[in-house]
C-alpha positions as CSV (number, residue, x, y, z in Angstrom):
1,X,14.5,-13.2,-13.9
2,X,14.2,-16.8,-12.6
3,X,15.8,-16.0,-9.3
4,X,13.2,-13.3,-8.6
5,X,10.4,-15.7,-9.7
6,X,11.7,-18.4,-7.3
7,X,11.8,-15.8,-4.5
8,X,8.2,-14.8,-5.2
9,X,7.0,-18.4,-5.3
10,X,8.8,-19.1,-2.0
11,X,7.0,-16.2,-0.4
12,X,3.7,-17.4,-1.8
13,X,4.2,-20.8,-0.3
14,X,5.3,-19.3,3.0
15,X,1.9,-17.6,3.3
16,X,0.1,-20.9,2.8
17,X,2.3,-23.6,4.4
18,X,-0.1,-23.9,7.3
19,X,-3.1,-24.1,5.0
20,X,-5.6,-21.5,3.8
21,X,-7.1,-21.3,7.3
22,X,-4.1,-19.1,8.4
23,X,-5.4,-16.5,5.9
24,X,-8.7,-16.3,7.7
25,X,-7.6,-13.6,10.3
26,X,-6.6,-11.3,7.4
27,X,-9.9,-11.8,5.6
28,X,-11.8,-11.0,8.8
29,X,-9.8,-7.9,9.4
30,X,-10.5,-6.6,5.9
31,X,-14.2,-7.3,6.2
32,X,-14.3,-5.6,9.6
33,X,-12.7,-2.6,7.9
34,X,-15.0,-2.7,4.8
35,X,-18.4,-3.2,6.3
36,X,-18.5,-0.4,8.8
37,X,-17.1,2.2,6.4
38,X,-19.6,1.3,3.7
39,X,-22.4,1.8,6.3
40,X,-20.8,5.1,7.3
41,X,-20.7,6.4,3.7
42,X,-24.4,5.6,3.3
43,X,-25.2,7.6,6.5
44,X,-23.1,10.6,5.3
45,X,-24.5,10.5,1.8
46,X,-28.1,10.5,3.1
47,X,-27.6,13.8,4.8
48,X,-28.0,17.3,3.3
49,X,-24.3,18.1,3.4
50,X,-22.3,17.8,0.1
51,X,-19.7,15.1,0.8
52,X,-17.7,16.0,-2.3
53,X,-18.3,12.5,-3.8
54,X,-21.4,10.6,-4.6
55,X,-22.4,7.6,-2.6
56,X,-21.5,5.3,-5.5
57,X,-18.0,6.8,-5.6
58,X,-17.5,6.5,-1.8
59,X,-18.6,2.8,-1.8
60,X,-16.5,1.9,-4.7
61,X,-13.5,3.7,-3.3
62,X,-13.7,1.8,-0.1
63,X,-14.5,-1.5,-1.7
64,X,-11.5,-1.4,-4.2
65,X,-9.2,-0.3,-1.4
66,X,-10.1,-3.4,0.6
67,X,-9.4,-5.6,-2.5
68,X,-6.0,-4.0,-3.3
69,X,-4.9,-2.8,0.1
70,X,-1.5,-4.5,0.0
71,X,-0.7,-2.9,-3.3
72,X,-2.0,0.5,-2.5
73,X,0.3,0.9,0.6
74,X,3.3,-1.4,0.1
75,X,4.9,-3.0,3.2
76,X,8.0,-5.1,2.7
77,X,9.7,-7.1,5.4
78,X,12.7,-4.7,5.4
79,X,12.1,-3.1,8.7
80,X,11.2,-6.3,10.5
81,X,14.0,-8.2,9.0
82,X,16.5,-5.5,10.0
83,X,15.4,-6.0,13.7
84,X,15.5,-9.8,13.4
85,X,18.8,-9.9,11.6
86,X,17.4,-11.5,8.4
87,X,18.1,-8.4,6.4
88,X,21.9,-8.8,6.9
89,X,21.7,-12.4,5.6
90,X,20.3,-11.1,2.2
91,X,23.7,-9.7,1.4
92,X,25.0,-13.3,1.0
93,X,22.7,-13.9,-1.9
94,X,23.9,-13.1,-5.5
95,X,21.3,-10.5,-6.4
96,X,20.3,-7.0,-5.2
97,X,18.7,-6.5,-1.8
98,X,15.9,-4.4,-3.2
99,X,15.1,-7.0,-5.8
100,X,14.9,-9.7,-3.2
101,X,12.5,-7.6,-1.0
102,X,10.3,-6.7,-4.0
103,X,10.0,-10.3,-5.2
104,X,9.3,-11.5,-1.7
105,X,6.6,-8.9,-1.2
106,X,4.9,-9.4,-4.6
107,X,4.8,-13.2,-4.0
108,X,3.2,-12.6,-0.7
109,X,0.4,-10.7,-2.3
110,X,-0.8,-13.7,-4.3
111,X,-2.7,-15.7,-1.6
112,X,-5.0,-12.9,-0.5
113,X,-5.6,-11.8,-4.0
114,X,-6.7,-15.3,-4.9
115,X,-8.6,-16.2,-1.7
116,X,-10.2,-12.8,-0.9
117,X,-9.9,-10.2,-3.7
118,X,-11.1,-12.4,-6.6
119,X,-14.2,-13.7,-4.8
120,X,-15.1,-10.2,-3.6
121,X,-14.6,-9.0,-7.1
122,X,-17.1,-11.5,-8.4
123,X,-19.8,-10.6,-5.9
124,X,-19.2,-6.8,-6.2
125,X,-22.3,-6.3,-8.4
126,X,-24.5,-7.8,-5.6
127,X,-23.5,-4.7,-3.5
128,X,-24.1,-2.3,-6.3
129,X,-20.3,-1.8,-6.8
130,X,-18.8,-1.3,-10.2
131,X,-15.4,-2.9,-10.6
132,X,-14.7,-1.2,-13.9
133,X,-12.5,1.9,-13.5
134,X,-13.9,5.2,-14.7
135,X,-10.7,5.9,-16.6
136,X,-8.0,3.5,-17.9
137,X,-5.4,5.9,-16.3
138,X,-6.1,3.9,-13.1
139,X,-3.7,1.1,-14.3
140,X,-0.6,3.3,-14.8
141,X,-1.5,5.1,-11.6
142,X,-1.6,1.8,-9.7
143,X,1.9,0.9,-11.1
144,X,3.3,4.3,-10.1
145,X,1.7,3.9,-6.7
146,X,3.3,0.5,-6.2
147,X,6.7,1.8,-7.3
148,X,6.5,4.8,-5.0
149,X,5.3,2.5,-2.2
150,X,8.5,0.4,-2.4
151,X,10.6,3.6,-2.4
152,X,8.9,4.9,0.7
153,X,9.1,1.5,2.4
154,X,12.8,1.4,1.9
155,X,13.1,4.9,3.2
156,X,11.2,3.8,6.3
157,X,13.6,0.9,6.6
158,X,16.5,3.4,6.7
159,X,14.7,5.2,9.5
160,X,14.4,2.0,11.4
161,X,18.1,1.3,10.9
162,X,19.0,4.7,12.2
163,X,16.7,4.2,15.2
164,X,18.7,1.0,15.9
165,X,16.7,-1.0,18.5
166,X,13.6,1.1,18.4
167,X,11.9,-0.7,15.6
168,X,8.5,-0.4,17.2
169,X,8.8,3.3,17.4
170,X,9.5,3.4,13.6
171,X,6.5,1.2,13.0
172,X,4.2,3.4,15.1
173,X,5.3,6.5,13.3
174,X,4.8,4.9,9.9
175,X,1.3,3.6,10.7
176,X,0.2,7.0,12.0
177,X,1.5,8.6,8.8
178,X,-0.1,6.0,6.5
179,X,-3.5,6.1,8.2
180,X,-3.7,9.9,7.8
181,X,-1.8,10.9,4.7
182,X,-2.4,8.1,2.1
183,X,-6.1,8.7,1.5
184,X,-7.0,5.0,1.7
185,X,-9.3,5.3,4.7
186,X,-10.7,8.9,4.2
187,X,-10.8,10.1,0.6
188,X,-9.1,13.4,0.2
189,X,-12.0,14.7,-1.9
190,X,-14.3,14.9,1.2
191,X,-11.8,16.7,3.5
192,X,-12.9,20.2,4.7
193,X,-11.2,23.6,4.7
194,X,-9.5,23.1,1.3
195,X,-7.2,20.4,2.5
196,X,-7.7,18.3,-0.6
197,X,-5.0,19.9,-2.7
198,X,-2.4,19.8,0.2
199,X,-3.0,16.1,0.8
200,X,-2.9,15.2,-2.8
201,X,0.4,17.0,-3.4
202,X,2.4,15.3,-0.6
203,X,4.2,12.1,-1.4
204,X,1.9,9.8,0.6
205,X,-1.0,11.2,-1.3
206,X,0.4,9.5,-4.4
207,X,0.0,6.1,-2.8
208,X,-3.5,4.5,-2.4
209,X,-5.6,7.6,-2.6
210,X,-4.2,8.5,-6.1
211,X,-5.3,5.4,-8.1
212,X,-8.5,5.0,-6.1
213,X,-9.5,8.6,-7.0
214,X,-8.9,7.7,-10.6
215,X,-10.8,4.5,-10.3
216,X,-14.0,6.3,-9.2
217,X,-13.4,9.4,-11.4
218,X,-13.0,12.0,-8.6
219,X,-9.7,13.4,-9.7
220,X,-7.9,14.7,-12.8
221,X,-5.8,12.0,-14.3
222,X,-3.2,14.4,-15.7
223,X,-2.5,16.0,-12.4
224,X,-2.5,12.7,-10.4
225,X,-0.1,10.9,-12.8
226,X,2.2,14.0,-13.0
227,X,2.5,14.2,-9.2
228,X,3.1,10.4,-8.9
229,X,5.9,10.5,-11.6
230,X,7.5,13.5,-9.8
231,X,7.6,11.8,-6.4
232,X,9.0,8.6,-8.0
233,X,11.8,10.6,-9.6
234,X,12.5,12.4,-6.3
235,X,12.2,9.5,-3.8
236,X,13.8,6.6,-5.6
237,X,17.3,8.2,-5.6
238,X,16.8,9.1,-1.9
239,X,15.9,5.5,-1.1
240,X,18.8,4.0,-3.0
241,X,21.4,6.4,-1.7
242,X,20.2,6.5,1.9
243,X,19.9,2.7,2.0
244,X,23.5,2.3,0.7
245,X,24.8,4.7,3.4
246,X,22.8,2.8,6.1
247,X,24.2,-0.6,5.4
248,X,27.1,-0.4,7.9
249,X,24.7,0.9,10.6
250,X,22.6,-2.3,10.6
251,X,22.6,-3.7,14.1
252,X,20.4,-6.7,15.0
253,X,20.2,-7.7,18.7
254,X,23.6,-6.1,19.2
255,X,25.2,-8.3,16.5
């Protein structure tokens, strides 16, 4: 376990080697995401149309997403390191590739959690935001979300490997899918034309949107947890097998 802890601590230090000032752009980006959406939800909730969620639920949903965004949609360095050649170097270390990537990613979450999420958590009552989940099922749902997030990230890494030099294309495809299908920006509950069930059932719907919906109490915990478990059972073997078969296809700058 010590080797994973050391990797996580190294990743944490890597985020702050230049000082906390280097975290400022990330903080600004999150605030620029958070403030306009909170204003938008107030405008929508003030209308006569039923949004499918109360104003309090919409505000809390967006607020918690900003605090936990890195956990709700996991992004490791696997795809970028494949392009840069670093991923191949991980095979020289005496522990599994997935373990190294997971430890590095979790360690990298710590600085923003400490510098941004905790202070924002403390001032949440000033904005009328409750930071207490409606149901304790939020916590197992968050763990399942993180687990599935790693599996999907490794699958996207396999896609990048198969695309060889077209890493940017893989990144663009991924960002488009994540923005639309995870429910982190637009809650599934407010989608029209009965699309809610469809979006909740697809694998990306078990990422950020699933624990957030439980946090605000807009979804049935039994159904959400069951779908998350099912996708974890299905996609982890896919990630492991596909990654193993993609190892010999790794090409970095033609090397």
